[in-house]
C-alpha positions in Angstrom: -21.4 1.9 6.5 -18.0 4.2 6.3 -15.5 3.8 3.4 -12.2 2.7 2.5 -10.5 4.4 0.2 -8.1 1.0 -0.4 -5.1 0.6 -3.7 -2.9 -1.3 -5.3 -0.5 -0.6 -8.1 -0.3 -1.4 -12.0 1.7 -3.7 -13.7 5.6 -3.1 -13.5 8.6 -3.5 -15.1 7.6 -5.6 -17.6 5.8 -7.6 -15.3 1.8 -8.2 -17.0 0.1 -8.2 -14.1 0.6 -6.7 -10.3 -0.5 -8.7 -7.1 -1.3 -6.1 -5.1 -4.3 -4.2 -7.8 -5.3 -8.2 -8.5 -5.9 -9.4 -5.1 -7.8 -5.4 -4.2 -10.4 -6.2 -7.3 -10.8 -9.7 -6.0 -12.3 -7.7 -3.2 -16.0 -7.5 -1.8 -17.4 -4.9 -2.2 -18.5 -4.6 1.6 -16.0 -5.8 4.1 -17.5 -5.8 8.1 -18.6 -2.1 8.3 -16.3 -0.7 5.6 -17.7 0.3 2.1 -14.5 -0.5 -0.4 -13.3 2.2 -2.7 -11.0 0.5 -5.0 -8.4 2.5 -7.1 -5.7 1.5 -9.4 -2.5 3.5 -8.9 0.5 4.0 -11.0 3.6 3.3 -10.6 4.9 6.8 -10.3 6.6 9.1 -8.0 4.6 12.3 -9.0 1.2 10.2 -10.6 1.2 7.4 -8.0 0.6 10.5 -5.0 -1.4 12.7 -7.5 -4.1 9.8 -8.5 -4.7 9.3 -4.8 -4.8 12.1 -3.9 -7.3 12.8 -6.1 -9.4 9.4 -5.2 -9.2 11.0 -2.0 -11.2 13.8 -3.0 -13.9 11.4 -5.3 -14.2 9.4 -2.0 -14.0 10.9 0.6 -13.2 8.4 2.9 -13.3 7.7 6.4 -9.5 6.0 6.6 -7.2 5.0 3.5 -5.4 1.5 2.7 -2.6 1.3 0.4 -1.8 -2.0 -1.0 1.8 -2.2 -2.7 4.1 -5.1 -4.3 7.3 -6.7 -2.6 9.0 -9.4 -4.1 11.1 -11.5 -2.1 9.1 -11.1 0.7 7.3 -14.2 1.6 4.5 -12.8 3.5 2.2 -10.0 4.5 4.1 -7.1 6.1 1.7 -3.8 7.1 3.9 -1.6 7.3 5.0 0.5 10.2 6.3 4.0 8.7 7.1 5.9 6.1 10.8 7.4 5.4 11.4 11.0 3.4 13.8 9.5 0.9 13.4 8.9 -2.5 16.4 6.5 -3.7 15.5 4.7 -7.3 17.4 2.0 -8.4 15.6 1.6 -11.4 13.3 4.1 -13.0 9.3 4.3 -12.4 6.9 3.9 -15.0 7.4 7.5 -16.0 10.4 7.0 -16.2 11.4 9.0 -13.4 14.9 8.5 -11.1 15.6 10.4 -8.3 18.3 9.4 -6.2 18.8 10.4 -2.5 15.6 12.7 -2.6 13.1 13.6 0.1 9.8 12.9 -0.8 8.4 16.3 1.2 11.3 19.1 1.1 11.3 20.1 4.5 9.5 17.4 5.8 9.7 15.2 9.1 12.6 12.6 8.4 9.7 9.7 9.3 5.7 9.5 9.2 4.1 6.4 11.6 0.8 4.8 9.8 -2.1 5.8 11.4 -4.2 2.4 11.3 -3.7 -0.4 13.5 -1.3 -2.1 12.0 -0.2 -4.6 14.8 -3.7 -5.3 15.3 -3.9 -5.7 11.4 -0.5 -8.1 11.2 -2.2 -10.4 14.2 -5.6 -10.2 12.4 -3.6 -12.0 9.4 -1.7 -14.6 10.9 -5.2 -15.3 12.8 -6.6 -16.5 8.9 -3.1 -18.8 8.6 -1.6 -16.1 6.4 1.7 -15.5 7.0 2.6 -12.0 8.1 4.9 -9.8 10.0 4.9 -5.8 10.7 7.4 -4.4 9.0 9.7 -1.2 9.4 11.4 -0.4 6.4 8.9 0.2 3.1 11.8 0.9 0.9 13.2 4.1 -1.1 10.6 3.7 -3.4 6.8 4.9 -5.0 5.5 1.8 -1.8 7.4 4.7 0.5 7.3 7.8 -1.7 3.6 6.7 -1.6 2.8 6.0 2.0 5.2 9.2 2.8 2.9 11.8 0.7 -0.6 10.5 2.1 0.2 10.7 5.7 2.0 13.9 5.0 -1.1 15.4 2.9 -3.7 13.6 5.8 -2.0 15.2 8.8 -1.7 18.9 7.0 -5.9 18.4 7.4 -8.6 19.9 9.5 -10.0 16.4 10.0 -7.1 13.7 9.3 -8.3 10.3 8.3 -6.1 7.2 9.4 -4.1 5.8 6.6 -1.4 2.6 6.1 0.2 0.5 4.1 0.7 -2.9 3.4 2.9 -5.0 1.2 1.9 -8.0 -0.6 4.6 -10.7 -1.8 5.2 -12.2 -6.0 2.4 -14.7 -7.1 3.3 -18.0 -8.6 1.7 -16.7 -12.1 4.8 -14.1 -11.8 7.2 -16.5 -12.8 9.9 -15.3 -10.3 12.4 -16.9 -8.5 11.0 -15.1 -5.0 8.4 -16.9 -2.2 5.6 -16.6 -3.7 1.5 -16.8 -1.7 -1.3 -17.4 -4.1 -4.0 -14.7 -4.6 -6.5 -16.2 -2.9 -4.4 -16.0 0.2 -3.5 -12.5 -0.2 -7.5 -11.4 -0.7 -7.8 -13.4 2.6 -4.9 -11.6 4.7 -6.5 -8.0 3.1 -10.3 -8.9 4.1 -8.2 -10.1 7.9 -6.6 -6.5 8.0 -10.1 -4.1 7.1 -11.9 -6.4 9.5 -9.0 -5.6 12.1 -9.5 -1.4 11.4 
């Protein structure tokens, strides 16, 4: 059985919950041919990638799937790419607020996800959950994490594939934005994993 490192984020910005980690935590231990290795990451430009790299060392996975919150989106959005840019309108959970900085100085402008995001999106839609491929992972911690992971994994002798999925807010967050219930998000992630 192959091993999938799947991550979600801790709560951020005064929210008591983060549906990305709630959904990851609610996933079964195995999905299809994958054994899941779950890890909660801090919402931090430095701490997030560092925790991910530590989990990579521990889990020695065959693939990596990172999950994050995009409050305001109305569906599940696998990300096609990450850009080499950090531009935070608010500080992360460690107080960092980079402005127009690269994620990796001298790195490529764009790195592309190496898991089949189109297939994952189709599988989510087939499971009855709204989804679309996204070309904009933002400039906050989610994008920085995806870029850092793709850059790091590109440097190793035997690279493993990686991708990032944004999920919407859930109703219990009490935000005035589109929402999906947690069960829908979990269903979507199961479908996405089965499509890898």
